[in-house]
Every structure is written in structure tokens, then in C-alpha cells.
C-alpha positions in Angstrom: -18.7 -2.1 -2.4 -15.7 -2.6 -0.1 -12.7 -1.9 -2.4 -12.9 -2.2 -6.2 -9.9 -1.7 -8.5 -10.5 -1.3 -12.3 -7.4 -1.8 -14.4 -7.9 1.0 -16.9 -4.6 0.4 -18.5 -1.7 -2.0 -18.2 0.9 -3.5 -20.6 -1.4 -6.4 -21.6 -5.1 -6.9 -22.2 -7.0 -9.2 -19.9 -8.5 -12.5 -21.0 -11.9 -11.9 -22.5 -11.5 -8.1 -22.3 -13.4 -5.9 -24.7 -11.7 -5.7 -28.1 -12.0 -1.9 -28.0 -9.7 -1.6 -25.0 -6.1 -0.6 -25.6 -3.1 -2.0 -23.8 0.0 0.2 -23.4 3.3 -0.2 -21.5 2.2 1.7 -18.3 -0.3 1.6 -15.6 -3.6 3.3 -14.7 -6.0 2.1 -12.0 -9.4 3.4 -10.8 -9.6 2.6 -7.1 -12.9 3.0 -5.3 -14.7 2.3 -2.1 -18.1 3.4 -0.8 -17.1 7.0 -0.4 -13.9 7.7 -2.3 -12.8 7.3 -5.9 -9.1 7.7 -6.8 -7.4 7.6 -10.2 -4.0 6.1 -9.6 -1.6 7.0 -12.4 -2.6 7.7 -16.0 -0.4 5.5 -18.2 1.7 7.0 -21.1 -1.1 8.8 -23.0 -4.9 9.2 -23.2 -5.7 5.5 -23.7 -6.8 5.3 -20.0 -9.6 7.7 -20.7 -10.8 5.8 -23.7 -10.7 2.5 -21.8 -12.5 4.0 -18.8 -15.4 5.0 -21.1 -15.5 1.6 -22.7 -15.6 0.0 -19.2 -18.4 2.3 -18.1 -16.3 4.2 -15.6 -16.9 7.9 -15.1 -13.7 9.8 -14.2 -15.4 13.2 -14.0 -16.0 13.0 -10.3 -12.9 11.2 -8.9 -11.9 12.5 -5.4 -8.3 12.8 -6.5 -5.7 11.8 -9.0 -2.6 10.2 -7.4 0.7 10.0 -9.4 3.1 7.4 -8.1 6.2 9.0 -9.7 7.4 11.1 -12.7 8.1 8.5 -15.3 6.2 9.0 -18.6 4.4 5.6 -18.5 2.7 6.7 -15.3 2.0 10.4 -15.8 2.0 10.7 -19.6 -1.8 10.7 -19.6 -2.1 13.8 -17.3 -2.7 16.2 -20.2 -6.0 14.3 -21.0 -7.4 15.1 -17.5 -9.9 17.9 -17.1 -8.6 21.2 -16.1 -8.6 21.9 -12.3 -8.4 18.1 -11.5 -7.0 17.6 -8.0 -3.6 15.9 -8.3 -1.6 14.5 -5.3 2.1 13.7 -5.9 5.7 14.4 -4.8 7.2 17.9 -5.5 9.8 16.3 -7.8 7.2 14.8 -10.1 8.2 17.1 -13.1 12.0 16.8 -12.9 13.6 15.9 -16.2 15.1 12.5 -16.0 16.8 9.9 -18.3 17.8 6.3 -18.5 21.6 6.3 -18.7 24.7 4.2 -19.3 28.2 4.7 -17.9 31.2 3.4 -19.8 34.8 4.2 -19.1 33.8 6.8 -16.6 31.5 8.6 -19.0 27.8 8.7 -18.4 25.5 9.1 -21.4 21.8 9.6 -21.6 20.0 6.8 -23.5 16.3 7.6 -23.2 14.1 10.3 -21.7 11.9 8.9 -18.9 10.1 12.0 -17.9 7.4 13.9 -19.9 6.4 17.5 -20.5 3.2 18.3 -18.5 1.7 21.7 -17.8 0.8 21.1 -14.2 -0.4 24.7 -13.8 -3.8 23.5 -15.2 -4.5 21.5 -12.1 -5.0 21.8 -8.4 -1.7 20.4 -7.3 -1.1 19.0 -3.9 2.6 18.5 -3.6 3.8 16.6 -0.5 6.7 14.6 0.8 4.7 13.4 3.8 1.8 11.0 4.2 -1.6 12.4 3.3 -5.0 11.0 4.1 -7.5 10.9 1.2 -11.0 10.3 2.3 -11.7 7.9 5.2 -9.7 4.9 4.3 -6.9 5.9 1.9 -3.5 7.3 2.6 -0.9 8.7 0.1 2.4 7.3 1.5 4.7 10.3 0.9 8.4 9.6 0.5 9.5 6.0 1.1 12.8 5.8 3.1 15.5 3.6 1.8 18.8 2.8 3.5 20.8 2.3 0.3 18.9 3.9 -2.6 19.5 2.4 -6.1 19.8 4.7 -9.1 17.5 4.1 -12.0 18.9 6.8 -14.3 20.0 10.4 -14.0 18.3 13.8 -13.8 18.6 16.3 -16.6 21.5 18.8 -16.3 25.3 18.6 -16.7 26.2 16.9 -13.5 24.5 13.5 -14.2 22.9 13.5 -10.7 21.7 9.9 -10.0 17.9 9.4 -9.8 16.8 7.0 -7.1 13.1 7.9 -7.7 12.8 9.7 -4.4 9.4 11.0 -5.7 7.9 7.5 -5.7 5.0 6.9 -3.4 2.2 4.4 -3.1 -1.5 4.4 -2.3 -2.6 2.7 0.9 -6.1 1.4 1.7 -6.9 0.5 5.3 -9.3 -2.5 5.2 -10.7 -4.6 8.0 -8.4 -7.4 6.9 -5.2 -5.3 6.8 -3.4 -3.0 4.4 -4.0 -3.0 0.6 -0.9 -1.4 -0.9 -1.1 -0.2 -4.5 2.3 0.4 -6.2 3.2 2.1 -9.5 6.6 0.5 -10.2 8.1 -0.5 -6.8 11.4 1.3 -7.6 12.0 1.9 -3.9 11.9 -1.8 -3.2 8.9 -3.9 -2.2 10.3 -4.6 1.3 11.0 -0.9 1.9 7.5 0.0 0.6 5.7 -2.5 2.9 7.7 -1.5 6.0 7.1 2.2 5.3 3.3 1.6 5.0 3.3 -0.4 8.2 5.2 2.3 10.0 3.0 5.2 9.1 -0.3 3.4 9.7 0.7 1.3 12.7 -0.9 -1.7 11.0 1.3 -4.8 10.4 -1.1 -7.1 8.6 -0.8 -6.9 4.8 -4.0 -8.0 3.1 -3.0 -7.4 -0.5 -0.2 -5.9 -2.8 -1.1 -4.8 -6.3 0.8 -3.0 -9.0 4.3 -2.9 -10.5 7.0 -4.6 -8.4 9.9 -3.8 -10.7 11.2 -7.4 -10.9 11.3 -8.1 -14.6 15.1 -7.7 -14.8 15.9 -8.5 -11.1 18.7 -10.8 -10.2 18.0 -14.3 -8.7 19.3 -13.1 -5.4 17.0 -10.1 -5.3 14.0 -12.2 -6.3 14.9 -14.7 -3.6 14.9 -12.0 -1.0 11.6 -10.5 -2.2 10.0 -14.0 -2.2 11.3 -14.7 1.3 10.1 -11.3 2.6 6.6 -11.8 1.1 6.4 -15.3 2.6 7.1 -13.7 6.0 4.4 -11.1 5.4 1.8 -13.6 4.2 -0.4 -11.3 2.1 -3.7 -12.9 1.2 -3.6 -11.5 -2.3 -0.6 -10.7 -4.5 -1.3 -9.0 -7.8 1.8 -8.1 -9.8 1.5 -6.4 -13.2 3.3 -3.8 -15.4 7.0 -4.0 -14.6 6.7 -7.1 -12.4 7.3 -9.1 -15.6 7.0 -12.8 -16.3 10.5 -13.4 -14.8 9.4 -11.8 -11.5 6.1 -13.7 -11.4 8.0 -16.9 -12.0 9.6 -16.5 -8.5 6.2 -15.7 -6.9 4.0 -18.7 -7.6 1.1 -17.3 -5.6 0.9 -14.2 -7.7 -1.8 -13.2 -10.2 -1.3 -10.8 -13.1 -4.0 -8.2 -13.5 -4.3 -6.7 -17.0 -6.3 -4.0 -18.9 -10.0 -4.5 -18.5 -9.8 -6.6 -15.3 -11.8 -5.6 -12.2 -10.5 -6.6 -8.8 -12.4 -6.7 -5.6 -11.0 -6.8 -2.0 
């Protein structure tokens, strides 16, 4: 089988996808090789479960569920998982968080970005450190960033900036190099890639897939990302979810996986 990734849910529906499939702003991927099956993120609701059934995918025996970070469009579907599911994520996954705006020195909450989930129903494996999953997969743990960028604030009265410290990625070690699977890329694609290279000792990047958080990026940021990826020379670049049409415009080699697509590496 090598590596197969089924796009159970993404913002858009793939060309020729079954009409019964639902697209939602969010991401959920079923990632499988010969011995391990991992559900990466759950989207905003239970749509990923319905889509999995329509695509003929059985989620009852996945090795683990991996949650990239605590935003609702990635972990909102958790309540639809069977009780006692094994979930791997960062300890801060459930922190209350909001999009916010600061004007004249006053910070106001705009939109809630977290969701209420009863994680006590599941076998939770909280970790800030890299964690092997099966023979070929690794959960990245925390991704170090020199100058973290805030993407909102945590709940509470002190408006603590939220730099999405809980974000991690899933790494697959293939014979051709690393396959890096991202949820949103809040920590920065270059930071993510370097972190994965450091913890595995493997420099070759075979593929990047997932959200790259480029839909509202500045031209300078996009130029830097493009230059970095040209230096890394990944064989496959698959940007979906928050990568956006604007982000893909700057990365001509990129493809855009959508709900119902099946990718093989």
C-alpha cells in the first residue's frame, strides 16, 4: 500500500466526488500504510464520519487519532468519535481561545476558535515531545519558533496572546524522504519543516500536504515560503484548507486536494 491519504473532509469537494460527500471549512484525513491507520483531525463536526462511510473507509480500528491543534475546524468532530478512542495531542488542546482585534489599546474578542469537547471519554495521550506511532509515523510535538506570531488570544481577562503552541504535525518516514502532514501551518511552513528534519535526522522532504495558512499572507511572506520550498525541492506539494487560492497562486507546483480525493505516496 505504501502511504495512502483519504481526504475525508476539506473546504471543497473534489472533482468527480460522490454527491453525498459533504465539504466543510476544516480538515480531516485518514492516513494509512501497511501496518498503521491514523485519523488526522476531525473537521468541525461529524461530517467526516459520514464521508468516511460514503468512501468505504472504516474508522473503527484506527491506530490513533491525531489532533493538530485546538481550533474548532480541526477538533470539532471529536464528539462523534467512539468512546475510548486513542487521541494524541498537545496538553493545551482544550484551552479556550478567540480571534481578537486590538484598537486604541483595547483588545476585544471577535469569534470563538475553540470548542467544548469532553476529552474524558477518550484515551488521551498528551505530549509536548515527539512521539512515534507505529513503525513509520511520528507525532512532531511542539514546533519551536524564534518569533512566534499571535493568531488570537486565550480566554480570560488578561488577553494572553495565542501563538498556537499546541500545533503539531504528523510525519511519515518513507524511502523517498519525509512526508509532512499539516493541519494549518500556523507555526510557519519553514519552521515546521526544519523541526521535522531535526527530530528525524532526515533532510530530504518527499511531500508536504495539508493547510499552509497562506490565504491572507503578505507577498513578502509568500515569496519567502516559495523560496524556502524551492530550496527544499519536495517532490509533491499538496496545499488545501487554509492554503487558499492566494497562497497557491505563489506556488505553481502545488495541487489542491479536496473532499473525496485519495492520495498515494
